[in-house]
N, C-alpha and C positions, 0 to 999 in steps of 0.2 A: 533407485537410481538418483543420482545427485548431479546438479549442474551449478557451476560458478558463473554468475551472470555479471560480466564486466560492463557496467553502465556506459563508460566512455566509448567502448567499442560498439555497443548496441545503438547508441544515439549518434555515433560518429562525431563526437564533440567533447570538449573538456568543460563545457558550460551546460549544466543541468538546470536550466532556468525556464524553459517554455513548456506550456501544457501540451503542445504538439509533440515534443520529444518525450514528454512524460507518458503520453498515450502509447507510444511504442513499448515502453517498459511495462506499463499496465497490461497491455495485450499479451506480452511474452509471459508475464507472471500468471495471468489468467490461464493461458494455454498450459503452462507447467502444472498448475493446480489441478486442472481437469485430467491431466495424465498422471497425477500423483507423483510428480517429480519434485524432490526436495531441491530448493534453490537457495544458494548463498549469494546475496547481493553484494557486489564489490564496487566501491566508489573510487578505486585507484585512478589517479589521473584527472579526477574532477576538481577543477579550480574554483568553480562557483556553483552553489547548490541553493535553490530557493524553496521556500515553503509552497509556492505555487506549483512547482515541479513535483514536490513530494506529495502534495494533496492528491494529485491525479495519479501519479505512479504507484503510490503505496496506500494513501488514505482511502481511495475509492474501493480498494479491495474489501474493506470492512462493510461496504454496502451489500456485497454479494456473498461473502464468505463469513463463517463463524470465526471468532477469535481463536478458538482451539485449533481449527484447521489451518489458519494462517501461522500460528505458532509452530505447528507440526511441520509444515512444508516450506516456510520461508524464514530465512534468517539473514541478518545483516552483519557483514564483517566490519565491526566497529573500528578495527585497527586501520581501516582505509578511510576513516573520517576524522576531521578535526573535532575538538571539544565543542565548538560552536555548531558544527554540522550535526553532531550527535544530539545536541539540545534541540535542534530543529526537527530531527527525525522523531525524537520522543514526543515533542509537542504535537506534531501532526498525527502520530499514532494515538495519543491520548484524546485529542479532539475528535478524531474519526470514530473511535470506539464510543465516545459519549454521544456524538451526533447520531450515528446509525443505530445505537441501542435505543435512544430516545424515539427515533422515527419508527422503529419496529414496535416498541411498546405502544405508541400512539395508534398504529395500524391495528394492533391486536385489540386495543380498547375500542376503536371504532367498530370493528367487526363484532365484538361482544355486545356493545351497546345497540348496534343495529339489529342484531339477532334478538335481543330482548324486547325491542319495541315493536317487532312485527307480529 
């Protein structure tokens, strides 16, 4: 099953700038992931897109899902983004991958070290 997710319709705005609106997108994407629904994110009609919005809407997904799962089930229709917006999306995705991979490694190291000292 596949769904095209029109961001402007979902958040009822052409401004994708607030973390509150981004949470709506995040929750929808999480729901689709749990149902194994492939989702194409469509930014048609979005006039303003901030990294604050993208960090919550997309970046936070890396905290809960593996990169491979996200690549399998979520795609972005880049034809609906400007060059600057594409750069913002790439930056947020790269930063999120790095951040959450580092956090996971740290947690694994803590568990391993804790287990060895007991």
